[in-house]
N, C-alpha and C positions, 0 to 999 in steps of 0.2 A: 510746648508752643510758646515762643518768646518773641515779642515784637520789639520791646525796649525794656530790658530788665531793670533799668533804673527809673522807670516812669513814676513809680510810687515812692521813690526815695524821699525821706524828709530832708528839708522842710519845703512843703509845696505852697503855692499861692493860696490865699484864703479862699475857701469854698464860696463864701458869701461875697459876691462882687459889690463893693461899695462905690464903684464908679464904672463907667463904660470901659476905661482902660483896664481895670482888673478883670472885667468879663472878657475882653478881647484877648487877654493873656491866656485864660483858660481855653478859649475857643482855639487859639493857635496851638496850644499844647495838645488838645484833642485831635485837631487836624493832623498834626505830625504823627500822632500815634496811629491813626487810621492809615496814613501813608506808609508807615513802617510795616504795619501788618500786611498791607497790599504788596509791598515790595518783597517781603520775605515769604508770604504764604498766599499770594493771590490765587494760585492754582488750587489751593485747598479750601479756601473760605466758602465757596458755594456748596461744599459738601459737608458742612458742619451743622446741618439742620437736625432737630431732634428726631425727625423721621429717619435720618441716616443712622443715628445712634440706636434707635429701636430695631432697625434692620440688622445692625451689628449684633445686638442682643439675640436676635433670632438665629443668626449664623452660629453663635456660640451654643445655643440650644441644640441646633442640628449636629454640631461637631461633637457634642456630648452624648448624642444618641437619645435625647429625651423628647417625648411627644409633647409635653407641656412644661411650663415653668411656674414656680411660685415666686412672687415679687413683693418686696417691702421697700417702699419709696418715701423719702422725706423731702419736703419743700419742692425744689425743681424736680426732684425724683418722682413727685406725683404726676407732673406733666409728662415726663418720660414714660412712666408706667401707663398713663392714660393713652399716650400715643401708641405704645405697644399693643394695648388692649384694643385699640381702634383698628390697627393694621392686621393684628393676628388674634382675633377674638377666640378662635377655637384652640389656641395654644396656651390659654391662661387657665391654671388650676386654682390658685389662690392669689389674691393681690391685696395688700394693705397700703393705703395712701394716707400719710400723716402730715398735716400742714399743707392744705391743698391750694394749688395755684387756681386762680379763677379763669376758666376757659374763655370768658368773655372779655378779658383785659390783656390778652397776650399781644405785645409786651409793653408798649408805651404807656397805656393807661394804668398798668399794674403799678408802675413806679409812682404815679400820682396818688393812687390809693394808699400805697405804703407811706407816703409822706404824712398823710393824715393819721394813720394808725401808729406810726412811730412817735409822732408828736404826743399822742395820748399816752403811749407806753413810757416815754422818757419822763413825762410828768408824773406817772405812777412812781417812778424811781425817785424823782425829786421829793415827792410827798413821803415816801417811805424813809428816805434819808432824814427828812425833817422829824419824823416820828421818833427817830433815834438820835436826836440832836445831842443828847447826853453822851453819846459815844463819838459822834463825828464832828460836832461843833461847826456845822455848815449853814445853820439856819433853823428856826423853829417852825417854819411853815414851808409848804412846797414852793410858794412864790419866792420866799426868801432864799431857799436853796437854788432855785432857778436863776435868780439874780446873781447869786454868788458864782454860779457856774459861768454865766456869760461874762462876768467881770474877770474871772480867771482866764477865760478864752481870749478876751480882748487884750489882756496883759501878755498872754503868750504870743500874740502877733508881734508885739514890740520886743519882747525878750523871751525867746522860746524856753520852755521848761526843760531844765537839764541840758540846754543847748541843742535839743533835738526835737522837742515837741512844740509845734506851732498850733494854731487853731484847728487845722484840718486833722492833724494827728491826734489831738485831744478828742475831737468829735468821733473819730474812728474808734478810739478805745471805748469811750462811754456808750457809743451806740449799742455795744453788746448787751448792756443792761436793758435795752429795749427789746432784745431778742429773747433773753433768758434770765429769769429771776435768780439763777445760780450765780450771776455776776453782781447782784446787788451789793453783797457784803464786800468782796474784794475791791470793787471799783469805788465804793464809798470810802473804804480805808485808804485807797491810793490817793483819791482827790483830797481827803482830809489831811493826809500826811503832807501834801504839798501846800495846802491852804493854811495850815496851822503851824507847820514846822519847817516849811520850805525844803522838804525832803522829797526829791523827785524819783527815788529808787523804784518804788512800786509802779509808778506810771511808766518809767522807762522799761521795766520788765515786760510791760504789755504793749510796747511800741512795735509796730511792723517796721523792721529796719530797711525794707526795700531789697532790691537786688534780685527779685524773682517776680515776674509778671505772668507766670503761666496761668493761674486761675483767672486773672483779670482778662488776659487775652482770649482764653477760651470762652469765658462768660460773654464778652462782647461779640465774639464771632458767632456763637450760637444764637444769641438774641437777634443779631443783625440778619442772620439767614432765615430764622423762623418766620418772621412777620414783617410787614411793612411798617416803617417808622416815618415820622415827619422829616422832610428834607429841608424845610424852611426853618432857619434858626429863630426867626421871630415867633414861631409857634412854641418852641422850647422856652424861650425867654418869657413870653407872655404868660404861659401856664405856670411857670415857676414864680414869677413876680407876683401873680395873683394869689397863689397859695401862701407865699411869704407874707404878703399884706394881710391875709386872713388870719395870721398867727401861727401858721405851720412853719416854724423857724428852724427846728433842729436838723431835719434831714432833707429838706427840699432841695437846696442847692448842691449838697454833697451827692444826692441821688442824680441830679442833672449831670454832674461831671463824671460820675461813675459809668454813665451810659452814653455820654456825649460823643465818643468816637464813632458810634453807630450813625450819627447824623452825617458823617463824612465818609462812610464806608464806600467801597468801589461799586456797590450795587445795592438796590433796595430789595430786601428779601420778601419772603412770603410767596403766595398767600398762606396764612397759617392753616394748619390741618383742622378740618371740622371733626371734632371728637365725637365718639359714640359709635356703637356697633350692636347688631343683633347677635344673639347666641352666646352672650357672655355669662359666666357664672356669677354668683353673688360676690361682690368685692366689699371690703371693709374700709370705710373712710373715717378718719379721726381728725377732729378739728377743735382747737382751743378757741373759745369765743372772744378772747382778747389778744389773739395772736397779732403781732405787729408786722411781721414779714409777709404773711399770707393771711389777710383779714378774713373774718368768718364768712363773708359773702362767698368766698371761693369754695368753701366746703359745701355750702348749699347749692352753688351752681354746678359743682362737680357731681353731686348727688343727683341732681336733675338730669345731667348729661348722661349718666349711667343709671337708668331706672332699676336695674337689678342690684345696685349697691345698697349698703346700709351705712348710715352716718351716725357716729357717736360724737357728741360734743362734750368737751370739758368745760363746764360752766365756770366762768371767771378765770380760766387759765390764761396767764400772761406770757407763757413760754412757747416759743415757736417749735412745732413738731415735738410734742412732749411725751410720746410713748417711750417706754424703757427708761424713764427717769425716776420711777419709784411710786407713781400713782397706780396702786394695784387694781383699782376699778378699771382703768384703761388697759393696763397690761394684761389682766386676766381675760378681757374680751378679745384682745389680739391673740393671746395664746390659745384660747378655745377655738377661735376661727382657724388659725394655722394648723391646729392639731386635728380638728374634725370637720371643719367647714361650717361650724355653728355660728349663725348670725342673729342679731337682734330681730325681733318681729318688726315688720314695716309699719310705719304710721306717718302722718303728715309731718313735714319738717324733719328735725332730727329724730332718728329711730330709737336712740338711747342717750342717756346723759350720765356724766360722772362729775362730781364736784372737785374743783381744784383743791389740793391739799394745802392747808394754811402754812404748814412748816416748810413747804417748798415754794409756795406762791407768795408768801409774806414772811420771809425768814426772820428769825430772832438772832441778832448778832451776839447777844450775851449768852444764849444757849449754845451757839456754835463755838464760842470761846471755851465755855465750860466743858463741852464734849471733847474739844481738842486737847484740853489740859488733862482730862481723865481724873479718876479718883485720887485724892491726895494721899500720898504715902504708898501707893500701890502702882505696880506696872500692869498695863492691860495685856491680856494674853495675846500672843503672836497671831496675827490674822483677824483679830476682832475689828469690826468697822469702827 
């Protein structure tokens, strides 16, 4: 599904509107995109609700001759799984939801909560980078690294990095560090290379070159169809401006423009499905307590929505949807459940907890370099991690 394949091509107008003129430019861009989607796919758009996808899943189940399915969903996949479980509770065998969407904030309010969580998480990355100033030379405190980042961002608006990375493109790259601590090292290296050596290569390697809007088009189409969104632009503007004034700078306006075509969609979607059903088996929910994309409140709300579920929290985890990433405490609980249906015993709040692994949650760049180099004078055996 492609409405305008070049919509996200660099270099785009600054996400943060510093004047009414700059904001009007993004509004016009968003309106055109909604009009392009309507012109090309107007017949299809009303049929892209998550409930439609869940019914497609059930059609696949029937085609395969299966009475029940087992399901493993991450991020938005938790909402799709919860929708399936609501519509077809007797056809669920096992279900794992990791990085849970908050059923109470579908979908406009979800972006506002994300803005707050990503601000916290990107500050974690700034502070981590400062901790390793001897490696990256971007500042000795989190505030110093943050100031350096915004100075680089402002300069990129005047003279794009490598001729292709303006402020938006830089934000999009660095945002991944707010999703996953696995990006801490490579993005600190990339930003440092530009800041200290004027070498743009690593940042350019992580640039979205544009030319393909499929995921963006489908994202907006599903979000628009699933739920009602504000149709008054003053609501969008006032909410974003308030958050920005409160200090939520990093993701607020970029999140506005990532969703803004929905404000001009050919119809207002919804109402959103009321989740929950009787007769469901026990399901396993996993939630990192410092998840930026799906804040921890979503895990608790999903757990409350499905009383037969059990919730495992990764305490201090900063990576979004973090199972299968090497935390054996989490992964063993998932494996035991999928293998035998074994779940933690129920208790108020989270039913079980796992601590985030320091080596994954707070990586050591010097150890990473040493591991990559391997033992001096010896070759590592083929296939060794």
